[in-house]
N, C-alpha and C positions, 0 to 999 in steps of 0.2 A: 153683520155679528154672527160669528162662527157659531155653528148649534150639532152637534151629536144624535141619532137617534139609531136605539138598539131594538132589535123586532128578534124573532126566529127563536125564543128561549122554550122551554117547558119542560112536561114529564116524558118521560121516557125509559125506556124497561134501560139493564145494564146490558151492553152488549148493541146497543140499536146506535142512530146516528143523529146529526142535527145541524142546522147550518144556522151559523147568527148574519146576520147583517146589520152594518152600522155605514147611517149616511148620514149625510156632513155639506151644512147648508153653507154658504158659501165659498170664497173662487179660491182658496189656500191647498184642497184638500191635495192638487199634486203635488206638493213641495211641502208637506208632512211627511212626518216619521208616523203611521199609525200603530196601536198596541193594543192588543185584546190583555184585559188584567180579569183575574178573578178572585172574591171575598168569599170565605165560608163564614160563618157564624162562629165569631168569639174570635177569627184570624185576620192575618192583616193584607189588604190586600197583596196579589201577589200578580209578576206578568208573564202569561200564558204563552202570547206568541206575538212578533212584530216586524214590520215590515217596514220597510225603506223606501223612498222616492222611488229608490231606482229596481226596485222589484226586492233585494237583499232581506231574506226571514234567517229569523232565531228562535229557538222555540225549548220555552220550560221542558228540564232533561224529562219530568214524568208525561209529555203528554208527545213528545218526539217519536213517529213513527203511524200515531193514530188522527195527531190534530194536522191542518195544516190553515194558513193562510193564505189571503190573496187580495190582491185588488184591482178597481175596472175605476178610471179615470174617470172614462167618459162618462160613468154616471156615478163617481162623487161618493165610493161605495167600497168599504172594506169588509172583506168576508172571514169567517171561519168556521171550515167545517169539524167536526167531530164525530170522529170515527170508534168503535169498539168503545163505545161509555160506560165508566166504573162507576158505583157509586160518589166513591170518593172528588167524581167532578164534580160533585153537587155543589151548586154555591150561584152569588151573583156573579152575572160579566160585562164587564165594561171594555169598554173601547175609550182609546186616550187619542188627543191630536196636539202631536209637539209639530210646533213648526216656528221658527225664528226665533226669539227666547217663551212664548207662548203654549202655555198647556190645555185645552179642553177636553174635559170629561160629559159622558155622555150619560145616561138617567140609571141603566142598567137594565140588564131583561137574566129573568131566574130560569137556571135551569137544575133538574131535579128528576137525579137516576135515581132509577129505585131495583133493588136487587131483585 
């Protein structure tokens, strides 16, 4: 059974950095497209960054130049390095795995950026 567990969230001042991690159990990680999504209170969940199994990446315009998504297939882990954080980045961040016709979500990790 595929499970995703995020970690690394927390409280940080504006301008600071955090690195989120998402560990995927099961044998599908190497073939999955992995995504990071954010959801602020009252808002819909939005794509922040995505990385394919081949390492191709894409980013939301709001995070380009500040966030970096990467993956370590040997550790079944995808990362989101978040630099120059802004108060508007405050949200719950979710990890998502897409493989074959399936989708799995993690439970989310809270990121709070104070001004």
